[in-house]
C-alpha positions as CSV (number, residue, x, y, z in Angstrom):
1,M,0.0,0.0,0.0
2,S,1.4,3.4,-0.9
3,S,2.1,6.0,1.7
4,G,-0.5,8.4,0.1
5,T,-3.1,5.7,0.5
6,I,-2.1,5.0,4.1
7,L,-2.2,8.8,4.8
8,Q,-5.7,9.2,3.3
9,Q,-7.0,6.1,5.1
10,A,-5.7,7.4,8.5
11,L,-7.2,10.8,7.9
12,S,-10.5,9.3,6.9
13,L,-10.5,7.2,10.1
14,V,-9.9,10.2,12.2
15,E,-12.5,12.3,10.4
16,S,-15.2,9.6,10.6
17,A,-14.6,9.0,14.4
18,D,-17.1,10.4,16.9
19,L,-14.6,12.8,18.5
20,E,-14.6,16.4,19.6
21,H,-13.6,19.0,17.0
22,T,-10.4,19.7,18.7
23,E,-9.5,16.0,18.9
24,H,-10.0,15.7,15.2
25,Q,-7.7,18.7,14.7
26,L,-5.0,17.4,17.0
27,L,-5.0,13.9,15.5
28,T,-4.9,15.4,11.9
29,L,-1.9,17.6,12.9
30,F,-0.3,14.6,14.5
31,I,-0.4,12.9,11.1
32,E,0.0,15.7,8.6
33,D,2.8,17.7,10.4
34,A,5.1,14.8,11.0
35,V,8.4,14.6,9.3
36,D,7.2,11.4,7.7
37,P,3.4,11.5,7.7
38,A,3.1,7.9,6.6
39,R,4.6,6.7,10.0
40,P,2.0,8.3,12.3
41,A,-0.7,7.4,9.7
42,K,0.2,3.7,9.9
43,Y,0.3,4.0,13.7
44,V,-3.2,5.5,13.8
45,L,-4.5,2.8,11.4
46,D,-2.9,0.0,13.4
47,R,-4.3,1.2,16.7
48,G,-7.6,2.7,15.5
49,S,-8.8,0.0,13.1
50,A,-9.2,-2.8,15.6
51,G,-12.6,-3.3,17.2
52,G,-15.9,-1.4,16.8
53,A,-16.6,2.3,16.7
54,S,-16.4,2.9,20.4
55,S,-13.1,1.0,20.5
56,R,-11.9,3.2,17.6
57,E,-12.7,6.4,19.4
58,H,-11.1,5.1,22.6
59,S,-7.9,4.1,20.7
60,L,-7.7,7.5,19.0
61,R,-8.2,9.3,22.3
62,L,-5.4,7.2,23.8
63,I,-3.1,8.2,20.9
64,K,-4.0,11.9,21.4
65,N,-3.3,11.6,25.2
66,D,0.0,9.8,24.6
67,W,1.1,12.5,22.1
68,R,0.2,15.3,24.5
69,R,2.2,13.6,27.3
70,L,5.1,13.2,25.0
71,L,5.0,16.8,24.0
72,A,4.9,17.9,27.6
73,R,8.0,15.9,28.4
74,R,9.8,17.4,25.5
75,E,9.6,20.8,27.0
76,H,13.0,21.9,28.2
77,P,13.4,22.3,31.9
78,L,14.5,26.0,31.5
79,D,11.4,26.8,29.5
80,G,9.4,27.4,32.7
81,Y,12.2,29.6,34.1
82,F,12.3,31.8,31.0
83,R,8.5,32.0,30.8
84,N,8.5,33.2,34.4
85,F,11.3,35.6,33.8
86,L,9.7,37.1,30.7
87,S,6.3,37.4,32.4
88,K,8.0,39.5,35.1
89,T,10.1,41.7,32.8
90,I,7.7,42.3,29.9
91,P,4.4,44.0,30.8
92,C,1.3,42.6,29.1
C-alpha cells in the first residue's frame, strides 16, 4: 500500500470517528505535520482500526493523550524559568 493511501485512510479514520472537533484537529496535525506523515498514519491505522466504533474512538483518544504527554515531556526544563522571567520583565 502506498504512503499516500495510508495517509488518506488514516485521515479518513480520524475524520469519521465520533470525537470532539479539537480532537479531530490534534490527530490530523499529528499525522500531517510529522516529518514522515506515513509513519503516524500507519500507527493510527494499526491502533484505531481494531474493534468497533467505540473502541476506535477510545484508541484515537489514547493516541491523542500519549502524544500530548510526549510533547509535555519534550519541554526543556528551563522553559518554565524563561517563561516566568519574561512574564515579570515584559508587561502585558
